C-alpha positions as CSV (number, residue, x, y, z in Angstrom):
1,M,2.7,-1.8,-17.5
2,E,1.7,-5.3,-17.1
3,R,-1.7,-6.2,-15.8
4,P,-1.4,-9.5,-13.5
5,I,-4.6,-10.8,-12.7
6,F,-5.7,-12.3,-9.3
7,G,-6.9,-15.9,-10.0
8,A,-10.3,-15.6,-8.4
9,V,-13.2,-13.0,-8.2
10,L,-13.1,-11.7,-4.7
11,G,-16.4,-11.5,-2.6
12,H,-18.4,-8.2,-2.2
13,A,-16.5,-6.3,0.5
14,L,-12.8,-5.6,0.2
15,V,-10.9,-4.0,3.1
16,V,-8.3,-1.5,1.8
17,V,-5.2,-0.2,3.8
18,S,-2.2,1.7,2.7
19,D,0.7,3.7,4.0
20,A,1.2,2.2,7.7
21,H,5.0,2.6,7.4
22,L,5.5,0.2,10.3
23,G,8.9,0.3,11.6
24,A,9.2,4.0,11.5
25,T,6.1,4.8,13.6
26,P,5.5,4.3,17.5
27,P,5.0,0.6,18.6
28,S,1.4,1.4,19.2
29,V,0.7,2.0,15.5
30,E,1.8,-1.8,15.0
31,E,-0.3,-3.0,17.9
32,S,-3.4,-1.2,16.5
33,F,-2.7,-2.7,13.0
34,L,-2.5,-6.2,14.5
35,A,-5.9,-5.4,16.3
36,F,-7.2,-4.3,13.0
37,L,-6.2,-7.5,11.3
38,D,-8.1,-9.4,13.8
39,E,-11.1,-7.4,12.8
40,V,-10.8,-7.7,9.1
41,P,-13.1,-10.8,8.8
42,V,-15.8,-8.8,10.4
43,L,-15.3,-5.7,8.3
44,G,-15.2,-7.4,4.9
45,D,-14.4,-10.7,3.0
46,S,-10.9,-9.8,1.6
47,L,-8.1,-7.6,2.3
48,L,-5.9,-5.5,-0.1
49,V,-2.7,-3.7,1.5
50,N,-1.9,-1.2,-1.1
51,G,1.7,-0.3,-0.5
52,D,4.0,1.0,2.2
53,L,2.7,-1.3,4.8
54,F,6.3,-1.3,6.1
55,D,8.8,1.6,6.0
56,F,11.1,-0.8,4.4
57,W,10.9,-4.4,3.5
58,F,13.2,-6.7,1.5
59,S,12.8,-10.2,0.7
60,Y,16.0,-11.9,1.3
61,S,16.4,-15.7,0.4
62,R,17.1,-16.6,4.1
63,V,16.3,-13.6,6.4
64,I,13.0,-12.2,7.4
65,P,13.5,-8.4,8.6
66,R,12.8,-8.5,12.3
67,R,10.7,-5.5,12.5
68,G,8.3,-6.8,10.2
69,F,8.0,-10.4,11.6
70,R,4.8,-10.2,13.8
71,V,2.8,-8.3,11.1
72,A,3.9,-10.8,8.4
73,A,2.8,-13.8,10.6
74,A,-0.4,-12.2,11.2
75,L,-0.9,-11.5,7.5
76,A,-0.1,-15.3,6.9
77,A,-2.6,-16.4,9.4
78,L,-5.3,-14.1,8.0
79,A,-4.6,-15.3,4.4
80,K,-5.6,-18.9,5.7
81,R,-9.1,-17.5,6.3
82,L,-9.8,-15.0,3.4
83,P,-7.9,-13.6,0.3
84,V,-5.3,-11.2,1.1
85,L,-3.7,-9.1,-1.8
86,M,-0.7,-6.9,-1.4
87,V,0.8,-4.3,-3.8
88,G,4.4,-2.9,-3.3
89,G,4.9,0.7,-2.6
90,N,8.1,2.8,-2.9
91,H,9.1,1.6,0.7
92,D,8.3,-2.1,0.3
93,R,8.3,-3.0,-3.2
94,W,11.1,-5.8,-2.9
95,G,8.7,-8.6,-1.7
96,G,10.0,-11.2,-4.3
97,D,8.4,-14.6,-3.8
98,F,8.1,-14.4,0.1
99,W,4.5,-13.2,0.4
100,Q,3.0,-15.7,-2.1
101,R,5.3,-18.7,-1.2
102,D,5.6,-18.4,2.5
103,A,2.7,-16.3,3.6
104,G,-0.1,-17.1,0.9
105,V,-0.6,-13.2,0.1
106,Q,-1.0,-12.6,-3.6
107,F,1.5,-10.0,-4.2
108,H,2.8,-7.9,-7.0
109,P,5.3,-5.0,-6.8
110,H,3.5,-2.6,-9.1
111,R,-0.2,-3.6,-9.8
112,L,-2.8,-6.1,-9.3
113,D,-6.1,-6.4,-11.4
114,F,-9.0,-8.4,-9.9
115,A,-12.6,-8.3,-9.7
116,I,-15.1,-7.6,-6.8
117,G,-18.4,-9.1,-7.9
118,E,-19.1,-7.9,-11.4
119,R,-16.6,-4.8,-11.3
120,R,-13.1,-5.0,-12.6
121,V,-10.5,-3.4,-10.0
122,A,-6.9,-2.2,-10.4
123,A,-4.6,-1.5,-7.4
124,I,-1.7,0.8,-7.7
125,H,0.3,2.3,-5.0
126,G,0.9,5.5,-7.0
127,D,4.6,6.5,-6.5
128,G,6.6,7.7,-9.4
129,L,3.4,8.6,-11.4
130,T,3.0,12.2,-10.6
131,E,6.1,13.3,-8.8
132,P,6.4,17.1,-8.8
133,S,10.2,17.4,-9.8
134,L,12.6,15.6,-12.2
135,G,14.9,14.8,-9.2
136,A,12.0,13.0,-7.5
137,S,11.2,11.0,-10.7
138,L,14.9,10.0,-11.3
139,F,15.3,8.9,-7.7
140,H,12.2,6.6,-8.0
141,R,13.7,5.2,-11.3
142,L,16.8,4.6,-9.4
143,I,15.4,2.8,-6.5
144,N,13.2,0.4,-8.6
145,H,15.8,-0.5,-11.1
146,P,16.6,-4.4,-11.0
147,V,20.3,-3.5,-10.7
148,T,19.7,-1.5,-7.5
149,A,17.9,-4.5,-5.9
150,G,20.7,-6.7,-6.9
151,V,23.4,-4.7,-5.3
152,Y,21.5,-4.2,-2.3
153,R,21.0,-8.1,-1.9
154,A,24.8,-8.4,-2.0
155,I,25.0,-6.3,1.1
156,H,24.9,-8.0,4.6
157,P,21.3,-7.5,6.0
158,E,22.6,-5.7,9.2
159,I,24.5,-3.1,7.1
160,G,21.8,-2.9,4.4
161,L,19.0,-2.2,7.0
162,W,21.3,0.3,8.7
163,L,21.7,2.1,5.4
164,V,18.0,2.0,4.6
165,D,17.3,3.7,8.1
166,R,19.3,6.7,6.8
167,L,17.8,6.7,3.4
168,A,14.1,6.1,4.2
169,P,13.3,9.8,4.4
170,H,14.2,10.2,0.9
171,L,12.3,7.3,-0.6
172,G,9.0,9.2,-0.7
173,D,7.5,12.6,0.1
174,H,5.8,12.5,3.4
175,T,5.6,16.4,3.9
176,A,3.3,17.6,6.7
177,N,2.5,20.7,4.3
178,E,-1.4,20.2,3.7
179,V,-1.0,22.5,0.6
180,L,1.7,20.2,-1.0
181,R,-0.5,17.1,0.0
182,R,-3.5,18.5,-1.5
183,D,-1.8,19.3,-4.7
184,A,-0.4,15.8,-4.8
185,S,-4.0,14.5,-4.4
186,I,-5.1,16.6,-7.1
187,R,-2.5,15.3,-9.4
188,Q,-3.2,11.8,-8.5
189,R,-7.0,12.3,-9.2
190,A,-6.1,13.7,-12.6
191,W,-3.8,10.7,-13.4
192,A,-6.5,8.3,-12.3
193,A,-9.0,9.9,-14.7
194,G,-6.6,9.5,-17.4
195,L,-6.0,5.8,-16.8
196,M,-9.6,5.1,-16.5
197,A,-10.3,6.7,-19.9
198,A,-7.5,4.5,-21.4
199,E,-9.0,1.5,-19.8
200,P,-12.8,1.8,-20.3
201,D,-13.5,-1.6,-18.6
202,L,-12.0,-0.5,-15.3
203,G,-14.6,0.1,-12.7
204,L,-12.4,0.9,-9.7
205,L,-9.0,2.2,-9.2
206,I,-7.5,2.0,-5.7
207,M,-4.4,4.1,-4.9
208,G,-2.3,5.4,-2.0
209,H,1.0,7.1,-1.6
210,T,-0.4,10.7,-1.1
211,H,-1.4,10.1,2.5
212,Q,-4.5,11.9,1.7
213,A,-7.8,10.1,1.6
214,Q,-10.2,10.8,-1.4
215,M,-12.9,9.3,-3.4
216,G,-13.9,10.4,-6.8
217,E,-16.1,9.4,-10.0
218,P,-14.4,10.5,-13.0
219,Y,-16.9,8.6,-15.1
220,P,-20.5,7.7,-14.1
221,G,-20.4,4.5,-11.9
222,R,-16.5,4.3,-12.1
223,R,-14.6,5.3,-9.1
224,H,-11.2,6.2,-7.9
225,V,-10.3,5.8,-4.0
226,N,-7.4,6.5,-1.7
227,P,-8.0,5.3,1.8
228,G,-5.5,7.8,3.2
229,A,-2.6,6.6,5.4
230,W,-3.0,4.1,8.1
231,L,-0.5,6.0,10.4
232,D,-2.9,8.9,10.2
233,N,-5.1,7.4,13.0
234,G,-6.0,4.1,11.4
235,R,-7.5,5.2,8.0
236,Y,-8.8,2.5,5.7
237,A,-11.7,2.0,3.3
238,V,-14.1,-0.7,2.4
239,V,-15.0,-1.1,-1.2
240,T,-17.9,-3.2,-2.7
241,D,-19.2,-4.1,-6.2
242,N,-21.3,-1.0,-6.1
243,G,-19.8,1.5,-3.5
244,C,-17.0,2.6,-1.3
245,E,-16.7,4.0,2.1
246,L,-13.8,5.7,3.9
247,R,-13.3,4.7,7.6
248,Q,-11.2,5.1,10.6
249,F,-10.2,2.2,12.8
250,T,-10.7,3.0,16.6
251,P,-8.2,1.0,18.8
252,A,-8.8,0.4,22.5
253,V,-5.8,2.7,23.2
254,P,-5.7,5.9,21.3
255,L,-2.8,6.4,19.0
256,P,-0.1,9.1,19.2
257,P,0.3,11.5,16.4
258,P,2.8,10.1,13.7
259,P,6.2,11.7,13.4
260,A,6.1,14.8,11.4
261,S,8.5,13.4,8.7
262,L,5.6,10.6,8.1
263,R,2.5,12.9,8.0
């Protein structure tokens, strides 16, 4: 996998959020996320959105998906104040050049490498790496193939987005079964340790996808973190050049529980 490098060393407090699945969650989840973006400059000095911010996003040449407009505009405004990075997930990998060109957000569909202080960091969403079945792995390869994106681009947006609404439940595993989520988290932790063994200069690996918050230290002083799912009551993390903390955002109005299909 290529290792695109963000052109500047970030500051010393990176705010990390993943798996909001906006568009498939209640409107209050989006409102809370917008409030969270307002608070990011207080929480840290940079922001990483590590996949599946939207339940679906596709970068058309002339169309912006209406469901994501308010959040996209808020991210563009925030990017004028501090560095904003984004990694694609299995629901919103098709960002094209929209985020960089039109919103000022550093985007890569698969992985970003950058530095926080003196520590080298990699951000990967995590889908397709530890899937429990051959069918899930094959489906992941299909939806990420360039031909699939090209065919989808040729479909009228209204039809394409209608189609996605019906396919979205199959784009990832969002089971509410805690045993399966725990197993996915264990597999991800093992994969992270393997990657960090192969890349000894990697000081921090940030992942998402499992909707399960976790922190680990597979090697002394080298960490792996998953902030958990934002849709699960506003979970996020703040990582620094020498530490990491899992947090939960508290909005003014309590959020309703997420749909069972997305937990």
